[in-house]
C-alpha positions as CSV (number, residue, x, y, z in Angstrom):
1,M,34.6,99.9,202.9
2,L,34.1,102.6,205.6
3,I,32.0,104.7,203.2
4,S,29.8,101.7,202.4
5,I,29.2,100.9,206.0
6,S,28.4,104.5,206.9
7,A,26.0,104.8,204.0
8,S,24.2,101.6,205.2
9,W,23.8,102.9,208.7
10,M,22.6,106.3,207.4
11,L,19.9,104.4,205.5
12,Y,18.9,102.4,208.5
13,F,18.6,105.6,210.6
14,A,16.6,107.3,207.9
15,F,13.6,105.1,208.8
16,A,14.5,104.5,212.5
17,H,11.4,106.5,213.5
18,T,9.4,103.6,211.9
19,I,10.9,100.9,214.1
20,L,11.3,102.7,217.4
21,Y,7.9,101.8,218.6
22,V,7.6,98.2,217.3
23,S,8.6,94.9,218.9
24,L,11.8,93.1,218.3
25,L,10.0,90.8,215.9
26,Q,9.0,93.8,213.9
27,V,12.6,95.1,213.9
28,K,13.9,91.8,212.7
29,Y,11.2,91.8,209.9
30,L,12.1,95.3,208.8
31,V,15.9,94.5,208.8
32,N,15.4,91.3,206.8
33,L,13.1,93.1,204.4
34,Y,15.5,96.0,204.0
35,N,18.5,93.8,203.4
36,N,16.8,92.2,200.4
37,D,18.0,93.7,197.1
38,K,14.6,93.4,195.5
39,I,12.8,95.8,197.8
40,D,11.9,99.4,196.9
41,K,13.5,101.3,199.8
42,G,11.0,104.0,199.3
43,G,8.3,101.6,200.5
44,F,9.0,102.4,204.2
45,N,6.5,105.3,204.3
46,M,3.7,106.8,206.2
47,S,1.2,104.0,205.4
48,Y,3.2,101.4,207.4
49,E,3.8,103.9,210.2
50,L,0.2,104.8,210.5
51,G,-0.8,101.1,210.6
52,M,1.6,100.2,213.3
53,Q,0.7,103.3,215.3
54,A,-3.0,102.1,215.2
55,F,-2.1,98.6,216.2
56,N,0.0,100.0,219.1
57,L,-2.9,102.3,220.1
58,E,-0.8,105.4,219.5
59,M,-3.5,107.6,218.0
60,P,-2.0,108.6,214.6
61,D,-2.8,112.1,213.4
62,I,-4.4,110.5,210.3
63,V,-6.9,107.7,210.4
64,P,-5.3,104.9,208.5
65,R,-7.2,102.7,206.1
66,T,-7.3,99.3,204.6
67,E,-9.4,97.7,201.9
68,Y,-10.2,94.1,200.8
69,A,-10.5,92.8,197.2
70,Y,-9.4,95.9,195.4
71,Q,-7.0,93.7,193.5
72,L,-10.0,92.5,191.4
73,A,-11.6,95.9,190.9
74,F,-9.9,96.6,187.6
75,G,-12.0,99.6,186.6
76,L,-11.0,101.3,189.9
77,L,-7.3,100.3,189.5
78,K,-7.3,101.9,186.0
79,A,-9.1,105.0,187.1
80,V,-6.8,105.6,190.1
81,T,-3.4,104.7,188.5
82,G,-3.9,105.3,184.8
83,I,-2.6,101.8,184.0
84,N,-4.6,100.1,181.4
85,V,-5.5,96.9,183.3
86,D,-8.2,94.3,183.2
87,K,-8.8,90.6,184.0
88,D,-6.9,89.5,180.9
89,S,-3.8,91.6,181.6
90,D,-0.5,89.8,182.3
91,G,0.7,89.4,185.8
92,D,3.3,92.2,185.7
93,T,0.6,94.7,184.5
94,K,-1.8,93.7,187.3
95,F,1.0,93.9,189.9
96,D,2.1,97.3,188.7
97,A,-1.5,98.5,188.9
98,V,-2.2,97.0,192.3
99,T,1.0,98.4,193.9
100,A,0.4,101.9,192.4
101,F,-3.1,101.8,193.7
102,E,-1.9,100.8,197.2
103,R,0.4,103.9,197.2
104,A,-2.2,106.2,195.9
105,W,-4.8,105.1,198.4
106,D,-2.3,104.8,201.3
107,I,-3.3,101.3,202.2
108,S,-1.9,100.6,205.7
109,L,-2.7,96.9,206.1
110,F,-2.5,94.0,203.6
111,W,-4.7,91.1,204.5
112,A,-3.3,87.5,204.2
113,T,-3.9,84.1,205.8
114,K,-1.6,81.4,204.4
115,I,-3.2,78.5,206.3
116,G,-6.5,77.8,204.4
117,S,-8.4,75.1,202.7
118,G,-5.2,73.6,201.2
119,V,-4.4,71.9,204.5
120,F,-7.2,69.5,203.9
121,G,-5.9,68.2,200.6
122,S,-8.6,66.4,198.5
123,K,-10.6,65.4,201.6
124,R,-12.8,68.6,201.7
125,T,-16.1,69.7,200.4
126,T,-16.3,72.2,197.6
127,M,-19.4,74.5,197.5
128,G,-18.5,76.5,194.4
129,H,-17.2,80.1,194.5
130,S,-19.0,83.4,194.5
131,G,-17.9,86.1,192.1
132,F,-15.4,88.7,193.3
133,E,-14.1,90.0,190.0
134,E,-15.9,92.7,188.0
135,G,-18.5,90.9,186.0
136,Y,-18.4,88.0,188.4
137,K,-16.3,86.1,185.9
138,D,-14.6,84.1,188.7
139,Y,-17.9,82.4,189.7
140,V,-17.6,78.6,190.1
141,D,-20.5,76.2,190.3
142,N,-18.4,73.1,190.9
143,K,-19.7,71.2,194.0
144,H,-18.3,68.1,195.7
145,Q,-19.4,66.6,199.1
146,A,-16.5,64.9,200.9
147,F,-18.6,63.4,203.8
148,T,-22.1,62.1,203.5
149,N,-22.3,59.8,206.6
150,L,-22.9,61.3,210.0
151,E,-21.2,58.5,211.9
152,E,-18.1,59.0,209.7
153,I,-18.2,62.7,210.7
154,Y,-18.7,62.1,214.4
155,N,-15.9,59.6,214.5
156,L,-13.4,61.5,212.2
157,D,-9.8,61.1,213.3
158,F,-8.2,64.4,212.2
159,D,-4.6,63.2,212.6
160,E,-5.2,60.1,210.6
161,T,-7.2,61.9,207.8
162,Y,-5.2,65.1,207.6
163,G,-1.9,64.3,209.2
164,R,0.6,66.1,211.4
165,I,3.1,68.8,210.4
166,D,6.7,69.6,211.1
167,K,6.2,72.8,213.1
168,K,9.6,74.2,212.5
169,A,9.5,73.6,208.8
170,T,6.0,75.1,208.7
171,A,7.1,78.2,210.7
172,D,10.0,78.7,208.2
173,M,7.6,78.3,205.2
174,L,5.1,80.8,206.7
175,Y,7.9,83.4,207.4
176,E,9.4,83.0,203.9
177,D,6.0,83.4,202.3
178,F,5.4,86.5,204.5
179,L,8.7,88.0,203.5
180,Q,8.0,87.4,199.8
181,R,4.6,89.2,200.0
182,S,6.1,92.0,202.1
183,R,8.7,92.6,199.4
184,R,6.0,92.9,196.9
185,H,3.8,95.1,199.1
186,P,6.3,97.0,201.3
187,T,4.2,100.2,201.9
188,G,2.0,98.9,204.7
189,V,1.7,96.3,207.5
190,N,1.7,92.8,206.1
191,T,0.2,89.8,207.9
192,S,0.1,86.0,207.7
193,G,-2.3,83.8,209.6
194,I,-5.0,81.1,209.7
195,Y,-8.2,81.2,207.7
196,V,-9.6,77.9,209.0
197,T,-9.6,78.6,212.7
198,C,-12.6,76.6,213.8
199,I,-16.1,77.0,212.2
200,S,-14.6,78.0,208.8
201,G,-12.3,74.9,208.9
202,M,-15.2,72.6,209.7
203,L,-17.2,74.3,206.9
204,E,-14.4,73.6,204.4
205,I,-14.4,69.9,205.4
206,L,-18.2,69.4,205.6
207,G,-19.9,72.1,203.7
208,W,-23.1,73.8,205.0
209,D,-25.4,70.9,204.4
210,M,-23.5,68.3,206.4
211,L,-22.3,70.7,209.0
212,L,-25.9,71.8,209.9
213,L,-27.1,68.2,209.7
214,A,-24.4,67.0,212.1
215,A,-25.0,69.9,214.5
216,G,-28.8,69.4,214.5
217,E,-28.7,65.6,214.8
218,D,-26.4,65.4,217.8
219,S,-25.0,68.7,219.1
220,K,-22.9,67.0,221.7
221,R,-21.1,64.7,219.3
222,F,-20.7,67.6,216.9
223,G,-19.3,69.6,219.7
224,E,-16.7,66.9,220.3
225,F,-15.9,67.0,216.6
226,A,-15.3,70.7,217.0
227,I,-13.0,70.2,219.9
228,R,-11.0,67.6,218.0
229,Y,-10.7,69.9,215.1
230,S,-9.4,72.8,217.3
231,K,-6.8,70.5,218.8
232,W,-5.7,69.3,215.4
233,I,-5.5,72.9,213.9
234,S,-3.5,73.9,217.0
235,Q,-0.3,72.6,215.4
236,Y,-0.6,75.4,212.8
237,F,-1.1,78.0,215.5
238,Q,2.0,76.8,217.3
239,A,4.0,76.9,214.0
240,L,2.8,80.4,213.4
241,A,3.8,81.3,216.9
242,Q,7.3,80.0,216.2
243,S,7.7,82.1,213.1
244,D,9.0,85.7,213.1
245,I,5.8,87.2,211.7
246,P,4.9,90.1,214.0
247,V,1.2,90.6,213.0
248,C,-1.1,87.7,212.6
249,M,-4.5,87.6,210.9
250,I,-6.9,85.0,212.4
251,H,-10.1,84.4,210.5
252,D,-13.3,82.5,211.4
253,D,-16.8,83.1,210.0
254,M,-18.5,81.9,213.2
255,V,-21.9,83.5,212.5
256,W,-24.4,84.3,209.9
257,S,-25.8,87.7,209.0
258,S,-28.3,87.5,211.7
259,G,-25.9,86.1,214.3
260,P,-25.0,82.6,215.6
261,F,-26.4,79.6,213.8
262,I,-26.2,77.4,216.9
263,A,-27.1,78.2,220.5
264,P,-24.5,80.6,222.0
265,S,-24.1,78.1,224.9
266,W,-22.8,75.5,222.3
267,Y,-20.0,77.9,221.2
268,D,-19.2,78.7,224.9
269,K,-18.7,75.0,225.6
270,Y,-17.1,73.7,222.4
271,V,-15.6,76.5,220.5
272,F,-14.4,79.6,222.4
273,P,-12.2,77.9,225.1
274,Y,-10.2,76.0,222.4
275,V,-9.9,79.0,220.0
276,K,-8.7,81.0,223.0
277,K,-6.1,78.4,223.8
278,N,-4.8,78.5,220.2
279,I,-4.6,82.3,220.2
280,S,-2.7,82.1,223.4
281,Y,0.2,80.6,221.6
282,L,0.5,83.7,219.4
283,K,0.1,86.1,222.3
284,E,2.7,84.3,224.4
285,A,5.1,84.7,221.4
286,G,4.5,88.5,221.3
287,K,2.3,88.7,218.2
288,K,-0.3,91.3,217.4
289,V,-3.5,89.3,216.7
290,L,-6.1,90.6,214.3
291,F,-9.4,88.7,214.3
292,T,-11.9,88.9,211.4
293,C,-15.3,87.4,211.2
294,D,-18.1,88.0,208.6
295,G,-21.8,88.3,209.6
296,G,-23.4,90.0,212.6
297,Y,-21.4,89.2,215.7
298,D,-22.7,91.7,218.2
299,L,-23.6,88.9,220.6
300,F,-20.0,87.5,220.5
301,V,-17.9,90.7,220.6
302,D,-17.1,90.3,224.3
303,R,-16.2,86.6,223.7
304,F,-13.9,87.5,220.9
305,V,-12.1,90.0,223.0
306,D,-11.8,87.5,225.8
307,M,-10.0,85.2,223.4
308,G,-7.1,87.6,223.6
309,V,-7.2,89.4,220.2
310,D,-5.7,92.9,219.7
311,A,-7.9,94.0,216.8
312,L,-11.5,93.4,215.6
313,I,-12.4,93.4,211.9
314,F,-16.1,93.2,210.9
315,E,-18.8,93.9,208.5
316,P,-21.5,96.6,208.8
317,L,-23.8,94.0,210.3
318,T,-21.9,94.4,213.5
319,D,-22.4,97.5,215.7
320,L,-19.5,99.8,215.3
321,K,-20.9,102.2,218.0
322,Y,-20.9,99.5,220.6
323,I,-17.4,98.3,219.8
324,C,-16.0,101.8,219.8
325,E,-17.6,102.7,223.1
326,R,-16.7,99.5,224.8
327,Y,-13.3,98.6,223.3
328,G,-12.2,101.7,221.5
329,K,-9.4,102.6,224.0
330,T,-8.1,99.0,224.4
331,H,-8.3,97.4,220.9
332,S,-7.7,98.3,217.3
333,I,-11.0,98.5,215.3
334,I,-11.2,98.0,211.6
335,G,-14.4,98.8,209.6
336,N,-17.1,99.2,208.8
337,V,-18.3,101.3,205.9
338,D,-21.4,99.6,204.4
339,T,-20.5,98.2,201.0
340,R,-24.1,98.2,200.0
341,I,-24.1,102.0,200.3
342,I,-20.9,102.3,198.3
343,M,-22.5,100.1,195.6
344,R,-25.8,101.8,195.3
345,G,-25.9,104.9,197.4
346,S,-26.0,108.5,196.4
347,R,-23.0,110.9,197.0
348,E,-24.9,112.2,200.1
349,D,-25.4,108.6,201.3
350,I,-21.7,107.8,200.9
351,E,-20.5,110.9,202.6
352,N,-22.9,110.3,205.6
353,E,-21.7,106.7,205.9
354,V,-18.0,107.6,205.9
355,K,-18.7,110.4,208.4
356,R,-20.6,108.0,210.6
357,C,-17.6,105.7,210.8
358,M,-15.1,108.5,211.2
359,D,-17.1,110.2,214.0
360,L,-17.2,106.9,215.9
361,G,-13.7,105.8,215.1
362,K,-11.6,109.0,215.5
363,P,-11.7,109.0,219.3
364,C,-10.3,105.5,219.2
365,P,-6.5,105.4,219.0
366,G,-6.5,102.1,217.0
367,Y,-9.3,102.8,214.5
368,M,-8.7,102.0,210.8
369,L,-11.3,102.7,208.1
370,A,-12.4,100.0,205.7
371,I,-15.3,99.1,203.5
372,G,-17.0,96.1,205.1
373,N,-16.4,93.5,204.0
374,Q,-14.9,94.3,200.5
375,I,-14.9,96.5,197.5
376,S,-17.7,94.7,195.8
377,P,-17.6,94.0,192.1
378,G,-20.9,95.7,191.6
379,S,-19.7,99.0,193.0
380,S,-19.4,101.9,190.5
381,V,-16.0,103.4,190.0
382,E,-17.5,106.8,190.4
383,N,-18.9,105.9,193.9
384,L,-15.6,104.4,194.9
385,L,-13.7,107.5,193.8
386,Y,-16.1,109.7,195.8
387,Y,-15.7,107.4,198.8
388,N,-12.0,108.0,198.7
389,E,-12.6,111.8,198.2
390,V,-14.6,111.9,201.4
391,Y,-12.0,109.8,203.3
392,E,-9.3,112.3,202.2
393,K,-11.4,115.2,203.4
394,L,-12.1,113.6,206.8
395,K,-9.0,111.5,207.6
396,R,-7.2,114.0,209.9
397,R,-8.0,113.9,213.6
């Protein structure tokens, strides 16, 4: 018995350097994860440590990296891991290829937001689905409009339509889901969070046609609709705050490629104060909050920071230079290699693009490299392998 106890403590001390700098929530997460028999104990490695150092602004010696949608880039997975995998492979083969890839590319952050369109049940608009898989074979052209009457939209009662939740039960569900994914992907920092924070949630409910019509017909009543939505979704933020998840991903596509689609003053009145309130629940609970938004959000960078987030994730349409210069010492920054260059650029173009990001990001203690916003299905495997080669060459500070 004494030998067993001593061995256990020796194993805990073996990765103590990983948990010394993290919060009590992170310690609890690591202990729970370690005590599960299914975990690969070798998973507590440099990728996790680099990620947490970046989120704690500790300037790791190596610039960590994350990527999005590599799980569907089967040609890349096969080239990197040697595992013969494609879209028709069974789940175990896909899982083996993905986890081998994550280790090979030292992925430090795994993206996840558990609270998404499912919270709306059948009372939501479907706009089809763009293709993410190689060959765009997951493209869906199915469309359904949940709301067609403006008065119904302006007067929508969210509690009556979508209900209330048991916050404790939801917090437990979120944490269990988080632990399950962490056991499957133990080599980096895992997250859970909310995809439908505000604009993205209203978009799931209304679709673009009715959302823009409602905003254009009566911006004040649509603003009141947005406030009611934020107050309804608040219950999920409070549940997430009650969970033991240490790092939370908050997503909201608030803008288009060219910037806001409504006057910024409208956002200032009807959106940002209420999103800030919801994020405050997470901050008061000691969470690290990562905020991600597609499109060009240069105009809103300062507003997003004011909401209380710890990290900014963005596409190449947003100015990395401005964010690094203004917030590089106070916030984690994730991005923003241009996926268009990775898809179609020459080797010289790719090297210059990675160097651009690294030159801007390396002075920032919380910088993490990533392709913005994803590894696109049209990217050549050769280009992606060269992108990784350049990263390996430039990753040390």
